[in-house]
A tleap script that builds the chain and sets N, CA, C and O, in Angstrom:
source leaprc.protein.ff14SB
mol = sequence {
  NMET LYS ASN GLU LYS GLN ILE THR GLU HIE
  ARG GLN ALA ASP GLU ALA LEU ILE ASP SER
  GLU GLU ARG TYR ARG THR ILE VAL GLU ASN
  SER ASN ASP MET ILE TRP THR LEU ASP THR
  GLU GLY LYS PHE LEU PHE PHE ASN LYS ARG
  SER GLU GLN ILE SER ASP ILE ASN TRP ARG
  THR GLY TRP ALA ASN ARG LEU ALA LEU LEU
  ILE ILE LYS GLU ASP LEU PRO LYS VAL ILE
  ASP ALA PHE GLN LYS ASN LEU GLU ARG GLN
  ALA PRO ALA CILE
}
set mol.1.N position { 0.915 -1.095 0.261 }
set mol.1.CA position { 0.023 -0.026 -0.033 }
set mol.1.C position { 1.062 1.117 0.694 }
set mol.1.O position { 1.770 1.221 1.695 }
set mol.2.N position { 0.471 2.262 -1.065 }
set mol.2.CA position { 1.592 3.546 -1.071 }
set mol.2.C position { 1.019 4.356 0.592 }
set mol.2.O position { -0.003 4.300 1.276 }
set mol.3.N position { 2.146 4.961 0.664 }
set mol.3.CA position { 1.932 6.117 2.002 }
set mol.3.C position { 1.795 6.993 1.329 }
set mol.3.O position { 1.999 6.951 0.115 }
set mol.4.N position { 1.390 8.068 2.007 }
set mol.4.CA position { 0.732 9.489 2.081 }
set mol.4.C position { 2.171 10.234 1.139 }
set mol.4.O position { 1.906 11.292 0.568 }
set mol.5.N position { 3.341 9.799 1.022 }
set mol.5.CA position { 4.401 10.557 1.086 }
set mol.5.C position { 4.522 10.260 -0.424 }
set mol.5.O position { 4.831 11.137 -1.231 }
set mol.6.N position { 4.205 8.684 -0.846 }
set mol.6.CA position { 3.874 8.371 -2.596 }
set mol.6.C position { 3.480 8.691 -3.102 }
set mol.6.O position { 3.894 9.059 -4.201 }
set mol.7.N position { 1.966 8.827 -2.517 }
set mol.7.CA position { 0.728 9.952 -2.883 }
set mol.7.C position { 1.218 11.202 -3.366 }
set mol.7.O position { 1.213 11.496 -4.561 }
set mol.8.N position { 1.625 11.912 -2.492 }
set mol.8.CA position { 1.973 13.026 -3.219 }
set mol.8.C position { 2.825 13.411 -3.866 }
set mol.8.O position { 2.804 14.481 -4.473 }
set mol.9.N position { 3.756 12.593 -3.857 }
set mol.9.CA position { 4.928 12.751 -4.729 }
set mol.9.C position { 4.198 12.321 -6.169 }
set mol.9.O position { 4.223 13.092 -7.128 }
set mol.10.N position { 3.597 11.117 -6.223 }
set mol.10.CA position { 2.842 10.723 -7.347 }
set mol.10.C position { 1.681 11.787 -8.039 }
set mol.10.O position { 1.634 11.812 -9.269 }
set mol.11.N position { 0.830 12.586 -7.332 }
set mol.11.CA position { -0.090 13.818 -7.319 }
set mol.11.C position { 0.803 14.838 -8.069 }
set mol.11.O position { 0.419 15.368 -9.112 }
set mol.12.N position { 2.127 15.121 -7.448 }
set mol.12.CA position { 2.800 16.316 -7.937 }
set mol.12.C position { 3.615 15.763 -9.608 }
set mol.12.O position { 3.570 16.236 -10.744 }
set mol.13.N position { 4.128 14.872 -9.162 }
set mol.13.CA position { 4.886 14.399 -10.919 }
set mol.13.C position { 3.494 14.502 -11.912 }
set mol.13.O position { 3.600 15.365 -12.783 }
set mol.14.N position { 2.335 13.820 -11.903 }
set mol.14.CA position { 1.649 14.332 -12.706 }
set mol.14.C position { 1.102 15.682 -13.064 }
set mol.14.O position { 1.016 16.101 -14.219 }
set mol.15.N position { 0.694 16.409 -11.851 }
set mol.15.CA position { 0.950 17.887 -12.111 }
set mol.15.C position { 1.919 18.652 -12.725 }
set mol.15.O position { 1.874 19.456 -13.656 }
set mol.16.N position { 2.903 18.196 -11.939 }
set mol.16.CA position { 4.241 18.905 -13.512 }
set mol.16.C position { 4.019 18.357 -14.996 }
set mol.16.O position { 4.144 19.150 -15.929 }
set mol.17.N position { 3.712 17.098 -15.224 }
set mol.17.CA position { 3.117 16.699 -16.784 }
set mol.17.C position { 2.640 17.525 -17.034 }
set mol.17.O position { 3.094 18.378 -17.797 }
set mol.18.N position { 1.172 17.576 -16.281 }
set mol.18.CA position { 0.345 18.368 -17.222 }
set mol.18.C position { 0.438 19.797 -17.569 }
set mol.18.O position { -0.198 20.358 -18.461 }
set mol.19.N position { 1.545 20.474 -16.543 }
set mol.19.CA position { 1.965 21.969 -16.832 }
set mol.19.C position { 2.818 22.241 -17.834 }
set mol.19.O position { 3.192 23.237 -18.453 }
set mol.20.N position { 3.036 21.015 -17.826 }
set mol.20.CA position { 4.843 20.686 -19.237 }
set mol.20.C position { 3.952 20.393 -20.344 }
set mol.20.O position { 4.321 20.859 -21.423 }
set mol.21.N position { 2.560 19.547 -20.337 }
set mol.21.CA position { 2.662 19.257 -21.787 }
set mol.21.C position { 1.512 20.835 -21.588 }
set mol.21.O position { 1.975 21.507 -22.510 }
set mol.22.N position { 0.774 21.413 -21.180 }
set mol.22.CA position { 0.449 22.712 -21.872 }
set mol.22.C position { 1.201 23.455 -22.261 }
set mol.22.O position { 1.181 23.934 -23.395 }
set mol.23.N position { 2.197 23.752 -21.197 }
set mol.23.CA position { 3.252 24.932 -21.685 }
set mol.23.C position { 3.723 24.494 -23.072 }
set mol.23.O position { 3.908 25.519 -23.729 }
set mol.24.N position { 3.941 23.625 -23.647 }
set mol.24.CA position { 4.079 22.874 -24.685 }
set mol.24.C position { 3.452 22.918 -26.100 }
set mol.24.O position { 3.823 22.996 -27.272 }
set mol.25.N position { 2.322 22.829 -25.392 }
set mol.25.CA position { 1.216 23.022 -26.171 }
set mol.25.C position { 0.999 24.638 -26.540 }
set mol.25.O position { 1.138 24.958 -27.721 }
set mol.26.N position { 0.762 25.358 -25.848 }
set mol.26.CA position { 1.027 26.711 -25.971 }
set mol.26.C position { 1.722 27.725 -26.957 }
set mol.26.O position { 1.422 28.744 -27.578 }
set mol.27.N position { 3.226 26.588 -26.696 }
set mol.27.CA position { 3.872 27.249 -27.457 }
set mol.27.C position { 3.953 27.033 -28.858 }
set mol.27.O position { 4.067 27.984 -29.632 }
set mol.28.N position { 3.890 25.565 -29.337 }
set mol.28.CA position { 3.606 25.113 -30.479 }
set mol.28.C position { 2.510 25.849 -31.067 }
set mol.28.O position { 2.674 26.624 -32.009 }
set mol.29.N position { 1.231 25.583 -30.443 }
set mol.29.CA position { 0.095 26.403 -31.302 }
set mol.29.C position { 0.514 27.652 -32.093 }
set mol.29.O position { 0.465 27.819 -33.311 }
set mol.30.N position { 1.112 28.841 -30.740 }
set mol.30.CA position { 1.180 29.718 -30.844 }
set mol.30.C position { 2.239 30.319 -31.745 }
set mol.30.O position { 2.298 31.525 -31.986 }
set mol.31.N position { 3.189 29.285 -32.299 }
set mol.31.CA position { 4.042 29.639 -32.847 }
set mol.31.C position { 4.303 30.441 -34.265 }
set mol.31.O position { 3.490 30.262 -35.172 }
set mol.32.N position { 5.547 31.418 -34.491 }
set mol.32.CA position { 5.174 31.946 -35.936 }
set mol.32.C position { 5.435 31.074 -36.737 }
set mol.32.O position { 4.878 31.208 -37.827 }
set mol.33.N position { 6.471 29.694 -36.542 }
set mol.33.CA position { 6.796 28.941 -37.073 }
set mol.33.C position { 5.599 27.348 -37.867 }
set mol.33.O position { 4.627 26.717 -37.451 }
set mol.34.N position { 6.465 27.333 -39.162 }
set mol.34.CA position { 5.537 25.633 -39.333 }
set mol.34.C position { 6.209 24.486 -38.992 }
set mol.34.O position { 7.261 24.000 -39.408 }
set mol.35.N position { 4.897 23.912 -37.617 }
set mol.35.CA position { 5.829 22.857 -37.081 }
set mol.35.C position { 4.173 22.044 -37.157 }
set mol.35.O position { 2.964 22.246 -37.038 }
set mol.36.N position { 5.474 20.747 -37.520 }
set mol.36.CA position { 4.368 19.515 -37.845 }
set mol.36.C position { 5.505 18.272 -37.684 }
set mol.36.O position { 6.725 18.192 -37.544 }
set mol.37.N position { 4.334 17.336 -37.792 }
set mol.37.CA position { 5.196 15.603 -37.495 }
set mol.37.C position { 4.102 14.897 -38.620 }
set mol.37.O position { 2.979 15.291 -38.937 }
set mol.38.N position { 4.953 13.574 -39.149 }
set mol.38.CA position { 4.399 12.958 -40.069 }
set mol.38.C position { 4.876 11.522 -39.769 }
set mol.38.O position { 5.939 11.294 -39.190 }
set mol.39.N position { 3.942 10.473 -40.239 }
set mol.39.CA position { 4.396 9.335 -39.776 }
set mol.39.C position { 5.406 8.488 -41.003 }
set mol.39.O position { 5.757 8.969 -42.081 }
set mol.40.N position { 5.597 7.684 -40.694 }
set mol.40.CA position { 6.176 6.819 -41.802 }
set mol.40.C position { 6.487 6.896 -43.439 }
set mol.40.O position { 7.453 6.884 -44.203 }
set mol.41.N position { 4.950 6.987 -43.477 }
set mol.41.CA position { 4.304 7.530 -44.800 }
set mol.41.C position { 4.239 8.434 -45.112 }
set mol.41.O position { 3.641 8.505 -46.186 }
set mol.42.N position { 4.614 9.471 -44.675 }
set mol.42.CA position { 4.526 11.173 -45.164 }
set mol.42.C position { 3.129 11.942 -44.882 }
set mol.42.O position { 2.741 13.012 -45.349 }
set mol.43.N position { 2.328 10.835 -43.735 }
set mol.43.CA position { 1.074 11.375 -43.604 }
set mol.43.C position { 1.072 12.443 -42.636 }
set mol.43.O position { 1.835 11.976 -41.791 }
set mol.44.N position { 0.756 13.438 -42.257 }
set mol.44.CA position { 0.569 14.345 -41.277 }
set mol.44.C position { -0.101 13.554 -40.053 }
set mol.44.O position { -1.162 12.929 -40.043 }
set mol.45.N position { 1.085 13.822 -38.741 }
set mol.45.CA position { 0.140 13.480 -37.538 }
set mol.45.C position { -0.239 15.029 -36.516 }
set mol.45.O position { -0.833 15.115 -35.441 }
set mol.46.N position { 0.250 15.872 -37.196 }
set mol.46.CA position { 0.024 16.991 -36.225 }
set mol.46.C position { 0.597 17.887 -37.523 }
set mol.46.O position { 1.289 17.491 -38.461 }
set mol.47.N position { -0.093 19.656 -37.170 }
set mol.47.CA position { -0.041 20.267 -37.877 }
set mol.47.C position { -0.419 21.280 -37.225 }
set mol.47.O position { -1.542 21.237 -36.723 }
set mol.48.N position { 0.477 22.567 -37.037 }
set mol.48.CA position { 0.115 23.699 -36.515 }
set mol.48.C position { -0.518 24.974 -37.033 }
set mol.48.O position { -0.309 25.395 -38.171 }
set mol.49.N position { -1.429 25.668 -36.003 }
set mol.49.CA position { -2.229 26.572 -36.740 }
set mol.49.C position { -1.504 27.267 -37.634 }
set mol.49.O position { -2.027 27.507 -38.723 }
set mol.50.N position { 0.250 27.871 -37.274 }
set mol.50.CA position { 0.508 28.308 -37.922 }
set mol.50.C position { 0.802 27.822 -39.693 }
set mol.50.O position { 0.886 28.592 -40.649 }
set mol.51.N position { 0.906 26.403 -39.703 }
set mol.51.CA position { 1.260 25.719 -40.969 }
set mol.51.C position { -0.052 26.094 -41.454 }
set mol.51.O position { -0.082 26.748 -42.496 }
set mol.52.N position { -1.172 25.788 -40.866 }
set mol.52.CA position { -2.329 26.118 -41.455 }
set mol.52.C position { -2.867 27.600 -42.160 }
set mol.52.O position { -3.626 27.889 -43.085 }
set mol.53.N position { -2.232 28.178 -41.418 }
set mol.53.CA position { -1.928 29.669 -42.099 }
set mol.53.C position { -1.270 30.064 -43.076 }
set mol.53.O position { -1.609 30.960 -43.850 }
set mol.54.N position { -0.161 29.345 -43.113 }
set mol.54.CA position { 0.937 29.559 -44.363 }
set mol.54.C position { 0.319 28.995 -45.847 }
set mol.54.O position { 0.107 29.582 -46.909 }
set mol.55.N position { 0.103 27.390 -45.365 }
set mol.55.CA position { -0.667 26.918 -46.406 }
set mol.55.C position { -1.739 26.987 -46.781 }
set mol.55.O position { -1.986 26.675 -47.946 }
set mol.56.N position { -2.710 27.406 -45.943 }
set mol.56.CA position { -3.827 27.653 -46.255 }
set mol.56.C position { -4.876 26.229 -46.464 }
set mol.56.O position { -5.824 26.131 -47.242 }
set mol.57.N position { -4.441 25.371 -45.661 }
set mol.57.CA position { -4.748 24.094 -45.700 }
set mol.57.C position { -5.428 23.924 -44.332 }
set mol.57.O position { -5.261 24.790 -43.473 }
set mol.58.N position { -6.276 22.714 -44.068 }
set mol.58.CA position { -6.768 22.232 -42.766 }
set mol.58.C position { -6.518 20.956 -43.202 }
set mol.58.O position { -7.107 20.389 -44.123 }
set mol.59.N position { -5.357 20.377 -42.313 }
set mol.59.CA position { -4.969 19.374 -42.308 }
set mol.59.C position { -5.377 17.827 -42.355 }
set mol.59.O position { -5.019 16.796 -42.925 }
set mol.60.N position { -6.385 18.281 -41.377 }
set mol.60.CA position { -7.812 17.258 -41.015 }
set mol.60.C position { -8.859 16.767 -41.997 }
set mol.60.O position { -9.693 15.863 -42.035 }
set mol.61.N position { -8.377 17.936 -42.910 }
set mol.61.CA position { -9.584 17.526 -43.934 }
set mol.61.C position { -9.405 15.741 -45.010 }
set mol.61.O position { -10.139 15.020 -45.686 }
set mol.62.N position { -8.233 15.767 -44.642 }
set mol.62.CA position { -8.096 13.931 -45.458 }
set mol.62.C position { -6.990 14.461 -47.000 }
set mol.62.O position { -5.814 14.334 -47.341 }
set mol.63.N position { -8.092 15.004 -47.478 }
set mol.63.CA position { -7.628 15.673 -49.289 }
set mol.63.C position { -5.663 15.989 -49.127 }
set mol.63.O position { -4.771 15.504 -49.824 }
set mol.64.N position { -5.574 16.736 -48.222 }
set mol.64.CA position { -4.559 17.298 -47.734 }
set mol.64.C position { -3.890 16.862 -46.516 }
set mol.64.O position { -3.872 17.486 -45.455 }
set mol.65.N position { -3.484 16.031 -46.695 }
set mol.65.CA position { -2.869 15.130 -45.147 }
set mol.65.C position { -1.423 14.800 -45.651 }
set mol.65.O position { -0.718 14.782 -44.642 }
set mol.66.N position { -0.713 14.549 -46.689 }
set mol.66.CA position { 0.479 14.164 -47.025 }
set mol.66.C position { 1.518 15.298 -47.473 }
set mol.66.O position { 1.133 15.971 -48.428 }
set mol.67.N position { 2.416 15.529 -47.092 }
set mol.67.CA position { 3.811 16.427 -47.088 }
set mol.67.C position { 4.258 16.832 -48.557 }
set mol.67.O position { 4.849 17.885 -48.798 }
set mol.68.N position { 3.914 15.878 -49.522 }
set mol.68.CA position { 4.191 15.894 -50.886 }
set mol.68.C position { 2.961 16.582 -51.243 }
set mol.68.O position { 3.518 17.679 -51.291 }
set mol.69.N position { 2.297 16.734 -51.403 }
set mol.69.CA position { 1.355 17.852 -51.381 }
set mol.69.C position { 1.663 19.364 -51.143 }
set mol.69.O position { 1.053 20.139 -51.881 }
set mol.70.N position { 2.302 19.765 -50.457 }
set mol.70.CA position { 3.200 20.712 -49.999 }
set mol.70.C position { 4.513 21.174 -51.007 }
set mol.70.O position { 4.961 22.285 -51.293 }
set mol.71.N position { 4.887 19.872 -51.378 }
set mol.71.CA position { 5.681 20.325 -52.015 }
set mol.71.C position { 6.241 20.712 -53.279 }
set mol.71.O position { 6.050 19.751 -54.024 }
set mol.72.N position { 6.933 21.775 -54.010 }
set mol.72.CA position { 6.920 22.236 -55.613 }
set mol.72.C position { 6.941 21.006 -56.259 }
set mol.72.O position { 7.863 20.345 -55.781 }
set mol.73.N position { 6.386 20.434 -57.071 }
set mol.73.CA position { 6.595 19.449 -57.987 }
set mol.73.C position { 8.131 18.909 -58.122 }
set mol.73.O position { 8.447 17.728 -57.974 }
set mol.74.N position { 9.134 20.091 -58.460 }
set mol.74.CA position { 10.006 20.172 -58.946 }
set mol.74.C position { 11.403 19.608 -58.116 }
set mol.74.O position { 12.545 19.370 -58.507 }
set mol.75.N position { 10.626 19.501 -56.553 }
set mol.75.CA position { 11.364 19.244 -55.129 }
set mol.75.C position { 11.088 17.877 -54.939 }
set mol.75.O position { 11.947 17.083 -54.556 }
set mol.76.N position { 9.982 17.587 -55.180 }
set mol.76.CA position { 9.599 16.411 -54.604 }
set mol.76.C position { 10.171 15.127 -54.511 }
set mol.76.O position { 9.914 14.241 -53.697 }
set mol.77.N position { 11.331 15.135 -55.849 }
set mol.77.CA position { 12.683 13.873 -55.410 }
set mol.77.C position { 13.136 14.449 -54.624 }
set mol.77.O position { 12.655 14.146 -53.532 }
set mol.78.N position { 13.931 15.248 -54.572 }
set mol.78.CA position { 15.235 15.586 -53.369 }
set mol.78.C position { 14.099 15.637 -51.542 }
set mol.78.O position { 14.478 15.342 -50.409 }
set mol.79.N position { 13.171 15.969 -51.864 }
set mol.79.CA position { 12.565 15.606 -49.965 }
set mol.79.C position { 12.300 14.068 -50.105 }
set mol.79.O position { 12.380 13.418 -49.063 }
set mol.80.N position { 12.037 13.500 -51.100 }
set mol.80.CA position { 11.666 12.455 -50.723 }
set mol.80.C position { 12.974 11.470 -50.497 }
set mol.80.O position { 13.031 10.426 -49.848 }
set mol.81.N position { 13.931 12.098 -51.193 }
set mol.81.CA position { 15.044 11.324 -50.980 }
set mol.81.C position { 15.797 11.876 -49.284 }
set mol.81.O position { 16.421 11.261 -48.420 }
set mol.82.N position { 15.414 13.081 -49.396 }
set mol.82.CA position { 15.681 13.631 -47.321 }
set mol.82.C position { 15.063 12.609 -46.627 }
set mol.82.O position { 15.743 11.785 -46.016 }
set mol.83.N position { 13.527 12.551 -46.653 }
set mol.83.CA position { 12.731 11.779 -45.913 }
set mol.83.C position { 13.070 10.232 -45.548 }
set mol.83.O position { 13.100 9.788 -44.400 }
set mol.84.N position { 13.369 9.352 -46.963 }
set mol.84.CA position { 13.909 8.075 -46.774 }
set mol.84.C position { 15.258 7.926 -46.297 }
set mol.84.O position { 15.588 6.783 -45.982 }
set mol.85.N position { 16.308 9.069 -46.152 }
set mol.85.CA position { 17.398 8.718 -45.444 }
set mol.85.C position { 16.918 9.247 -44.037 }
set mol.85.O position { 17.311 8.789 -42.964 }
set mol.86.N position { 16.101 10.176 -44.176 }
set mol.86.CA position { 16.129 10.670 -42.364 }
set mol.86.C position { 15.196 9.503 -41.722 }
set mol.86.O position { 15.240 9.795 -40.527 }
set mol.87.N position { 14.255 8.175 -41.853 }
set mol.87.CA position { 14.027 7.152 -41.565 }
set mol.87.C position { 14.968 6.479 -41.254 }
set mol.87.O position { 15.122 6.092 -40.095 }
set mol.88.N position { 15.901 6.161 -42.349 }
set mol.88.CA position { 16.988 5.012 -42.414 }
set mol.88.C position { 17.895 5.279 -41.142 }
set mol.88.O position { 18.545 4.369 -40.627 }
set mol.89.N position { 17.903 6.722 -40.612 }
set mol.89.CA position { 18.803 6.699 -40.023 }
set mol.89.C position { 18.435 6.502 -38.639 }
set mol.89.O position { 19.080 6.254 -37.620 }
set mol.90.N position { 17.158 6.693 -38.908 }
set mol.90.CA position { 15.789 6.660 -37.322 }
set mol.90.C position { 15.713 5.504 -36.946 }
set mol.90.O position { 15.707 5.287 -35.734 }
set mol.91.N position { 15.626 4.329 -37.967 }
set mol.91.CA position { 15.387 2.592 -37.600 }
set mol.91.C position { 16.360 2.390 -36.887 }
set mol.91.O position { 17.536 2.749 -36.954 }
set mol.92.N position { 15.516 1.493 -35.851 }
set mol.92.CA position { 16.345 0.783 -35.183 }
set mol.92.C position { 17.291 -0.181 -35.400 }
set mol.92.O position { 16.758 -1.167 -35.909 }
set mol.93.N position { 18.473 -0.320 -35.231 }
set mol.93.CA position { 18.813 -1.484 -35.233 }
set mol.93.C position { 18.496 -2.708 -35.384 }
set mol.93.O position { 17.589 -2.838 -34.560 }
set mol.94.N position { 18.713 -4.261 -36.171 }
set mol.94.CA position { 18.457 -5.453 -35.890 }
set mol.94.C position { 19.755 -6.167 -35.645 }
set mol.94.O position { 19.756 -7.362 -35.349 }
savepdb mol mol.pdb
quit
């Protein structure tokens, strides 16, 4: 059974995590920079407000959920190559 000190420490850790998440979300959502994350297929997992303003795209609509749709056609091969190289660097060693 947890003692009172452990319960207090757990509650404080939970509150610190919530505060940290709120701070992060505020920074990201109010940034003047485009901030987004992708999955390994190039689909957006997250697209901040500034990204939507600059691209004039609501990433949640489905038709605009791929990075390739935001890239100039001539630059797409270079971007795909860089994306693949980045994935290879982050792949776990087997």
